[in-house]
KELODREN-176548 format. One record per residue (C-alpha): residue in three letters; x, y, z. Coordinates in steps of 0.05 Angstrom, whole numbers, plus 5000, padded with zeros to 4 digits. Layout:
<recs>
ALAXYZ
...
</recs>
This chain:
<recs>
UNK146682839443
UNK146683599417
UNK152583999399
UNK149984439447
UNK146584439508
UNK143984969551
UNK142785019632
UNK139685589670
UNK140385649737
UNK136985959795
UNK143286549791
UNK140986789724
UNK146286439684
UNK145286059629
UNK151485599604
UNK151485379535
UNK156284709534
UNK158984629462
UNK161183819463
UNK161183499391
UNK159082759400
UNK163882269383
UNK169482839363
UNK175382859400
UNK174883599395
UNK169484029380
UNK168684319309
UNK162384779279
UNK157884509235
UNK150684709204
UNK146884359260
UNK151384649308
UNK150085399278
UNK143385309278
UNK142684979352
UNK148285599380
UNK143386089340
UNK137885849373
UNK140385849446
UNK142886559434
UNK135786839415
UNK132386439477
UNK137086639522
UNK137387489500
UNK128987389503
UNK128587089564
UNK127787669619
UNK130987149677
UNK137187079643
UNK142387609668
UNK148087349628
UNK151186749588
UNK157686349596
UNK159685969528
UNK164085279550
UNK165984679532
UNK164583959546
UNK171283799530
UNK177283859560
UNK179384359496
UNK174684779464
UNK174484789398
UNK178784619340
UNK175485019285
UNK170684919233
UNK167984359201
UNK171784329129
UNK165383999105
UNK160884569122
UNK164385009066
UNK163484429011
UNK156484369029
UNK155285179027
UNK157585108950
UNK151884548933
UNK145984898963
UNK147385498922
UNK146885058859
UNK148785368801
UNK151285978841
UNK156785778898
UNK158986428906
UNK151886608935
UNK152185988974
UNK158086099005
UNK157086879016
UNK150486779043
UNK152986269095
UNK159086639116
UNK155087139128
UNK149486799165
UNK156286629218
UNK157287379222
UNK150087499238
UNK150586969293
UNK157087249325
UNK154987949317
UNK148087819359
UNK152387559405
UNK157088179412
UNK151488629417
UNK147688159465
UNK141688509460
UNK144289219470
UNK139689879451
UNK142590119382
UNK142190799406
UNK144890879475
UNK148590159475
UNK146689989544
UNK141489379568
UNK145488819542
UNK146588229573
UNK153187989588
UNK156887439547
UNK163287049576
UNK168186459542
UNK170185949588
UNK175485609541
UNK178584949577
UNK183484799534
UNK185584919453
UNK181185419417
UNK182185449344
UNK180485689289
UNK171885879292
UNK173685579361
UNK177386279377
UNK172986739332
UNK166586609374
UNK169686729444
UNK172487299397
UNK165287569400
UNK164187479467
UNK165187989513
UNK170787679557
UNK174787109551
UNK177886649606
UNK182786059580
UNK184485579629
UNK191885449664
UNK192584869611
UNK199684759591
UNK197884349533
UNK192684939504
UNK194085359443
UNK190685969427
UNK189386229353
UNK188086299287
UNK191485779241
UNK187285759172
UNK192486049130
UNK196285419138
UNK190585089099
UNK190685519051
UNK184986029076
UNK184286589123
UNK179986699189
UNK172786949150
UNK167886869215
UNK170087569234
UNK175887299264
UNK180287759212
UNK176088409224
UNK175688309295
UNK183088139314
UNK184188739273
UNK181289219310
UNK182888969379
UNK189688919363
UNK191789349303
UNK194289099239
UNK201089019259
UNK198788689327
UNK194288169287
UNK199788139228
UNK202687439271
UNK196587079281
UNK193287239218
UNK198087179163
UNK203186639198
UNK198086249241
UNK201686379303
UNK198885879363
UNK200086129430
UNK200885879499
UNK196186059552
UNK201686549589
UNK203086829520
UNK195886999505
UNK193987359566
UNK192288079545
UNK192687909471
UNK188087369442
UNK184287289511
UNK182887649573
UNK185187349631
UNK188386689652
UNK184986289705
UNK185285549746
UNK177485509736
UNK174985959674
UNK167785739684
UNK167685989758
UNK171386639740
UNK166886759684
UNK160886679722
UNK163287039769
UNK164387669721
UNK157887619684
UNK153487739745
UNK158088409761
UNK158688589691
UNK156689299667
UNK154689669606
UNK161489879592
UNK163989219608
UNK159589009536
UNK161389569485
UNK167089349443
UNK171089899424
UNK169189839349
UNK162089989371
UNK163490549414
UNK164491319386
UNK170691549366
UNK173890869352
UNK180390879324
UNK184390329303
UNK191090139341
UNK196690379307
UNK192490789260
UNK187990569195
UNK190390579129
UNK189591339116
UNK193591519179
UNK201091609170
UNK203391079215
UNK198190669182
UNK199290789121
UNK206790649131
UNK203389839163
UNK200289749104
UNK204989849050
UNK211289469089
UNK204888879096
UNK204188779021
UNK211988739012
UNK212188229069
UNK207087909048
UNK209787878979
UNK216087709001
UNK214587099038
UNK209186759003
UNK213086938917
UNK205187228897
UNK203086438894
UNK199286348961
UNK192586638943
UNK189886739017
UNK195787219048
UNK193387698984
UNK186287579009
UNK187087609067
UNK191388299064
UNK186188619017
UNK180488509073
UNK184788759133
UNK186189429088
UNK179289489051
UNK175689379120
UNK180689919161
UNK176890319112
UNK168990259135
UNK164890259193
UNK164489469233
UNK158289189201
UNK160789359133
UNK168389099144
UNK164788419170
UNK161388409083
UNK169088569057
UNK171487999098
UNK166087489072
UNK166787808999
UNK174787679005
UNK172686959048
UNK168286688987
UNK172887018933
UNK178886518962
UNK173985928976
UNK172985968904
UNK179485868882
UNK182285208863
UNK188885318905
UNK185185398966
UNK180684748962
UNK187184348949
UNK190584638996
UNK184984459055
UNK184483719017
UNK191383559019
UNK194183859081
UNK188083819125
UNK182383249097
UNK187282819067
UNK192482949113
UNK188282759173
UNK185582159144
UNK192781939136
UNK194082069203
UNK188181639233
UNK190280979194
UNK186281099127
UNK190680569096
UNK192380159154
UNK189579379143
UNK183379229170
UNK183178649218
UNK189678699249
UNK190278809320
UNK194279419357
UNK200779489343
UNK203279999375
UNK211679869393
UNK213679819468
UNK221479669450
UNK225279869391
UNK232279759359
UNK235480219326
UNK241680069286
UNK245580569270
UNK246781189317
UNK248681609253
UNK245582239240
UNK240081819212
UNK239281349275
UNK240581789327
UNK234382309294
UNK229881639298
UNK232181399366
UNK229982169391
UNK223482199360
UNK221681579381
UNK223681769457
UNK219682279459
UNK214481849442
UNK214781479505
UNK218080869469
UNK223880499500
UNK229680519450
UNK236180069434
UNK241480459397
UNK246579989369
UNK252680189337
UNK259979849321
UNK262880159380
UNK260380409460
UNK264081119427
UNK259081189369
UNK253580959412
UNK254081459450
UNK255581949408
UNK247681839372
UNK245281809445
UNK249882549449
UNK245382809392
UNK238182719433
UNK242083009493
UNK243683649448
UNK236783739436
UNK233683719505
UNK238884179522
UNK236584679465
UNK229384559499
UNK231384699562
UNK234085339542
UNK228085619503
UNK223785339559
UNK220484859522
UNK221084199561
UNK223184129644
UNK229383749670
UNK225983189694
UNK222583109622
UNK229083119594
UNK231782649641
UNK226382139626
UNK227082219551
UNK234782099554
UNK233581499606
UNK229581099548
UNK235881139494
UNK240480549510
UNK246680639469
UNK250979959463
UNK255579529413
UNK251778919448
UNK247078559402
UNK243078169458
UNK240278839483
UNK235778739428
UNK232378139460
UNK225478429476
UNK224078959422
UNK218478879376
UNK220179349317
UNK227779429292
UNK230379939243
UNK237079879219
UNK239380549192
UNK246780319177
UNK250980539122
UNK248680459044
UNK250679749026
UNK246679239006
UNK252578729036
UNK253279039098
UNK245379149110
UNK244178319093
UNK249878189142
UNK245678669203
UNK239478289189
UNK241877609191
UNK245577699258
UNK240378149288
UNK233577639266
UNK238977099307
UNK237377519369
UNK230577789365
UNK223877489375
UNK220577109325
UNK214877599310
UNK219278209317
UNK218078729256
UNK224378829216
UNK224979509178
UNK229479809140
UNK230780619135
UNK233980509064
UNK232881119019
UNK234280808946
UNK235680028957
UNK229379568935
UNK226379209002
UNK225178728959
UNK232178588950
UNK234078749017
UNK228878259053
UNK231777709009
UNK236877709076
UNK232077569124
UNK228876919148
UNK220977209147
UNK219777599094
UNK212677779115
UNK215978239156
UNK220278559129
UNK218979259112
UNK221380059092
UNK221180529145
UNK223881169105
UNK224681789148
UNK227682469116
UNK232282859146
UNK233183199203
UNK228582709231
UNK225683059282
UNK223583709242
UNK221183249176
UNK213383089188
UNK213682489132
UNK215681769138
UNK214981369075
UNK213280689079
UNK214280179034
UNK212479399023
UNK216779008987
UNK213878398953
UNK212377899017
UNK211278449061
UNK205078269103
UNK199478619136
UNK201978619201
UNK207978909184
UNK204479469152
UNK200479529212
UNK206779569258
UNK209380139210
UNK203480579216
UNK202380449283
UNK209580709304
UNK208681289255
UNK202681479288
UNK206381449363
UNK211681889342
UNK206782339317
UNK208682359238
UNK204682249178
UNK205081609142
UNK204781399064
UNK204980759051
UNK207980578984
UNK210279868940
UNK217379758925
UNK219880038873
UNK226580458845
UNK227481118894
UNK220580978919
UNK216381448911
UNK219482188944
UNK225582108926
UNK223281788855
UNK220582468839
UNK225782908867
UNK231382688835
UNK228382908769
UNK227283608795
UNK234683668813
UNK236983378754
UNK232083938711
UNK235784528743
UNK242884228732
UNK241384008661
UNK238684688653
UNK245284948681
UNK249884598633
UNK243984888571
UNK247985498594
UNK240885808628
UNK242186318678
UNK243485988747
UNK239086528786
UNK233386458732
UNK233585728749
UNK232585838825
UNK229286428824
UNK223386088777
UNK222485468829
UNK220985948889
UNK216486418851
UNK213185728839
UNK212285518907
UNK217885028913
UNK221885228983
UNK228585108952
UNK231385198882
UNK234084508848
UNK241084748864
UNK240585018922
UNK236784318945
UNK243083958914
UNK247984318961
UNK243384139023
UNK243583439006
UNK250483368987
UNK253683378913
UNK258182688932
UNK250582348953
UNK248782608884
UNK254682348851
UNK254981638887
UNK246381528873
UNK247381678805
UNK253881098798
UNK248980678833
UNK242780678788
UNK247980678727
UNK250480058747
UNK243479798766
UNK240579998696
UNK245679928648
UNK244380048583
UNK237480328598
UNK240580928635
UNK238681648612
UNK245581928607
UNK244882738619
UNK249083288618
UNK246483338690
UNK250882768712
UNK257283088679
UNK255783638726
UNK255283338787
UNK261082878773
UNK265583558752
UNK263683918821
UNK264883318861
UNK271783258821
UNK272883928834
UNK272283858918
UNK265684228915
UNK260283808949
UNK255284238976
UNK253984549045
UNK258084139082
UNK264084349044
UNK262685039043
UNK263084988968
UNK258084768911
UNK253085098862
UNK253085718913
UNK259586038946
UNK259186049029
UNK262586409072
UNK266886149131
UNK261386139171
UNK257085679123
UNK252586239092
UNK250486379023
UNK254386888993
UNK250886718930
UNK251886258863
UNK257786058853
UNK261286438790
UNK265185878769
UNK259285578740
UNK258786078687
UNK264885868663
UNK264685178652
UNK257285318625
UNK257985928587
UNK250586398590
UNK246386188529
UNK245086898499
UNK237386638491
UNK234886578558
UNK227886228567
UNK221586558598
UNK220186468664
UNK214486068653
UNK218685548614
UNK223285358664
UNK218085338714
UNK214084768676
UNK221284478671
UNK222084408734
UNK213884218756
UNK212283738702
UNK219983348717
UNK216883218781
UNK208783098778
UNK209882608712
UNK214582208755
UNK207782198806
UNK203481988750
UNK207981448735
UNK208081228808
UNK199681198803
UNK200280858741
UNK205380338761
UNK201880218829
UNK206780408861
UNK201880998890
UNK196280638922
UNK192781158945
UNK192181908908
UNK191782298985
UNK198281918987
UNK200582208928
UNK199382918952
UNK201082949027
UNK207582589016
UNK210883028961
UNK208583709002
UNK211083409058
UNK216483059034
UNK220083558994
UNK215484158991
UNK212784048936
UNK208984818915
UNK203584738974
UNK199385238949
UNK197784678893
UNK195084108940
UNK200783678910
UNK202983478842
UNK196683088827
UNK191983678853
UNK196284148809
UNK194583698747
UNK187383798769
UNK187384508778
UNK190984538702
UNK187083998674
UNK188983388641
UNK187483558571
UNK191784218582
UNK197283768610
UNK197583248567
UNK197983838512
UNK204284088550
UNK207883428557
UNK208183368479
UNK211184088471
UNK216084038524
UNK217683238499
UNK218483638426
UNK223684128453
UNK226683738502
UNK226083028505
UNK223082338528
UNK223282508597
UNK217182938588
UNK213082398553
UNK205382408568
UNK203881788611
UNK199381328579
UNK194181398635
UNK194882218642
UNK193582168561
UNK187281688572
UNK184882328631
UNK185482798577
UNK181182488522
UNK175782348572
UNK174982998610
UNK177682648678
UNK181082978742
UNK185382538783
UNK180582588846
UNK174482628800
UNK177381888779
UNK181481658845
UNK179782018902
UNK175481748962
UNK168582128963
UNK171082579023
UNK176382798979
UNK172382928919
UNK167483378952
UNK173183848984
</recs>
C-alpha cells in the first residue's frame, strides 16, 4: 500500500487519500512527497477533473514530518548538507505552491482547479502546512482533534510554508501563539483561524464546495493585487511595533538560548518585506540554518525520537506478556499518593487508596475531586466523566480492600522501618503474583526489597511532584528485580501516558543524583560571596527553568537538610562536607524552610508571591569584591549535573543513553535546548569537556574531577551518541 492513493469519480472530483501503512498516524516521507507531487500533476493535467479533495484514510489527518527525512536530506548533499536541506525544503515549497496555484493563469489568476482539505482529525506540523496551501480547509467536529504547528516544541519551526502562510493569513501578532508557542486548537477554537469550516462530514462538505467554487475562491489574499498584511508589515507603524514587541517577548521567554525562536522571528520579519515566493525562500534559508544548528538536532533527537522510543517500550524486557494494570493499590494518601491515584484513575484503572484512617484516605481522594472540579470549570471534562473518574478511587484504611490488586505502589513516609512494616502487612493480603513498587525518592530499592518475600517482584516507581503535571517516571531495578516487574512498571507508566526511564539501583537513583549537586553548587556559591542574583540568572540564561536557590525553596529547605543528614549517616567519613550544608542547616534553624513557610532563599509576601532574594543572605555571607564571569558560574552549575550523568552511565546506573537525556529534560528541566546532559557534552565535544573539568577541579575541588569514561572519549575523539547511541538516534 502506498502513502497516497488517488481516485477519480464520475462527478469530476479527484480524491487523494493519505494513509501511511503500518503507522497509527500519517507522517510525511520522501516517497510520500514524490507520490503526492505526481498525483497533483496528474489531476491538474486531466481535463475531466474539476477539483480535488485531499483527505486521510485514518481517523486523524497527519502528525507531521518523518524527522528521519531531515537526516536523509543532509546525507544526500554529501559534503554540503546546507545545500541538501535547502534544496529539499524548496522541493516541498514547490509542491505546496503548485497546490496553492492549482493551474491558475499567472496573469489573470483564473482557470485553476479548486483543491480542498478534508481533515477527519488531528493535523499537526506538515499535516497543517499542506492544508494551508489548499483553497479551503474542512475539519471534522471531532472532540479529540487538535490542529496546530508544534514544531517549536522540538527545536525547529514550520519550514514547509507554514510560517509564511500563517503570518500572511493572520498577521504576525495573530500567528505568534501558533508559531512561537506551538499552540494546538480544538475544532471549535480552530474555526476561522487555522481552518475554514468545522463540519460533521468534512469529505462531503469538501466535495460540495469543490463543485461550487469560483475563481475568486481559489485566489489566496497574498496572491491578489494590493495585498496588505493583517496588523501591518514591518515598515508599517503598527507592524513595526509588533516586531519590536515580538523581539523582546522572544528573548524574554527563551533567554536567548533557543535558536529556533530567533530564527523563526527572522524568517517572519524578512519574509514580510518581500513578495510571497521570495518569502518562501527566506523561510527555507532560516529553516536550513536551524536544522544545521546542533541544538535543534539534539532537541529533535531527545524530545521527539528518543522520547517516543521510550514511550513505545524501547527498553521493555523481551518476551514478557502484556502487564497492563487492572487494579492498583496506593499506600499513603498524602500529596504523592493522591497524585498517583488521580493519574491512575484518569487512565481508567481501579484504585484502592489506603491511609491510616478513613479521614486521611478521604483527604487523598478529595485531591482528585478538587482536580476534576477545576476541569469542569475550565470545560476540560464533563460531569459524567468526572463522576466516573472519582468512582474508580476507593479511599479506605482497610488493607483487605487490596485483594485482587495486580500492582501496589507504596508512598508512605520516607522511613525504612515504616516501609518494611507496611510491605510485610500488604504482602500477606495481596495475590502471590502482585508486583510491589515503592515511590521512594532516595532510599535504595535493593534494601527496601529485603522486607519482601518476593524480591524479584519488588521495584521502584519514582514519580515527580506534582504527579499530574510531571511527565517523567523513574523506574528503579533492585539487585533482585525480575523482568516481569520491569515490564509491569513500564506498561503501567504507558497506561498513565507518562515517559519512563529504567535505571539500576544506586544512591539517589538518576534524577536526584544529578539535581542535588546543582542545588548544592548554587548554595556553595552563596557561601563564597557570589551575588545570589548572578547565580539565579546565570542558571536561567543557560536554559534551566529555575535557578538552584529558587528550586531549593520550591522543594523545601528542610527536605534538603533531611537528605543531607541521611546521606551523612549513610556515608560516614566518605561524605564530602561543604559550605552548602552549613547554609541549608542555618536556613532551617532560622525557620526559613522555603515557599511552604513563605521564607527561604527568597522573601515572600502574605500571598506567597516571591518578592526577591532575601537580603539576609548577604548579611550572613558578605559579597566578594570580585565576582566571577557569567560563563564561570554557568559552567559550575552545568558541570555539577552532567558529570553525575556521565558517572551514572559509567557505573551502569543508566543503561540506555537516551534515558539519560530524556530523563534530565522531563525530570528536572535540564536545559532543553541542549537535548540533555549527554547531548550537551556532545555539542561542546569530549576534549573540551575534559579540559574544562581539569580547570574546574583545580579551582573548585574534586567534585569536578573528569570521569575516566569522559577522559577516554576525549582521547579517542568520541561522542556519547556515536559510542552509545542506537543507530536511529545517531542519525538524528
